[in-house]
C-alpha positions in Angstrom: 0.0 0.0 0.0 1.3 3.4 -1.0 2.2 5.7 1.9 0.3 9.0 1.9 2.2 12.2 1.3 1.8 14.5 4.3 1.5 17.8 2.2 -1.0 18.9 -0.4 -0.5 21.2 -3.4 -1.8 24.8 -2.8 -2.0 24.3 1.0 -0.1 26.5 3.5 2.0 25.4 6.4 4.2 27.0 9.0 7.7 25.5 9.0 11.2 26.0 10.5 14.0 25.8 7.8 16.5 23.1 8.9 19.1 23.3 6.2 20.1 24.4 2.7 19.7 22.5 -0.6 22.3 22.3 -3.3 20.9 25.4 -5.0 20.8 27.5 -1.8 17.0 26.9 -1.2 15.8 26.2 2.3 14.9 22.7 3.4 12.0 22.1 5.8 10.5 18.9 7.1 6.8 18.2 7.5 6.3 14.8 9.2 9.8 13.8 7.9 8.8 14.8 4.4 11.2 17.1 2.6 10.0 20.4 1.3 12.3 22.7 -0.7 11.5 26.4 0.0 12.8 28.9 -2.5 14.4 32.0 -0.9 14.2 30.6 2.7 17.2 30.7 5.0 18.3 28.2 7.6 16.7 28.8 11.0 13.9 31.0 9.6 10.3 30.3 10.5 8.1 30.8 7.5 4.5 30.4 6.3 4.8 28.5 3.0 2.6 27.7 0.0 3.1 24.2 -1.5 3.6 24.6 -5.3 4.5 21.1 -6.4 4.2 17.7 -4.7 6.2 14.6 -5.8 6.3 11.2 -4.1 9.3 11.9 -1.9 9.6 15.7 -1.7 7.8 18.9 -2.5 8.5 22.5 -3.5 7.1 25.6 -1.9 7.3 29.4 -1.9 7.4 31.8 1.0 4.1 33.5 1.9 5.4 35.2 5.0 8.7 35.1 7.0 7.6 34.9 10.6 11.1 34.8 12.1 14.0 36.2 10.0 17.5 34.8 9.9 20.3 37.1 11.0 21.9 36.3 7.7 19.0 37.8 5.5 20.0 41.0 3.8 18.4 43.5 1.4 19.8 42.8 -2.1 21.8 45.6 -3.7 20.5 44.7 -7.1 17.3 46.3 -8.5 16.4 43.3 -10.7 17.1 40.5 -8.1 15.4 37.9 -8.1 13.5 38.5 -11.3 16.5 38.3 -13.7 17.6 34.9 -12.5 21.3 35.5 -12.8 22.0 35.2 -9.0 20.3 33.0 -6.5 21.8 34.0 -3.1 21.8 37.8 -3.1 19.4 37.8 -0.1 22.0 36.1 2.1 25.0 37.8 3.6 28.4 36.9 2.1 29.7 35.0 5.1 26.7 32.7 5.1 26.9 32.2 1.3 30.5 30.9 1.8 29.1 28.4 4.3 26.5 27.2 1.8 28.9 26.8 -1.0 
């Protein structure tokens, strides 16, 4: 019998970001189910919106940051994140070195 996925597309959840993924996205766990959260930083508490659900993980976007990371900064680029050339400009430089 197939195990049920604990999240649903288009639903909102409150999560604590536990780590970073390979592209710098935040990783949260909901009942041990991995959710990749674009733009989230480690140790942030966020309200998220699930955008895509697969059998072993899901993707989400931030609806609201409830507790900000000390490493979150205002980007110095007017076109970030729309242009897509950079993915970590919302994180201070010291933390980006830890991620890389």
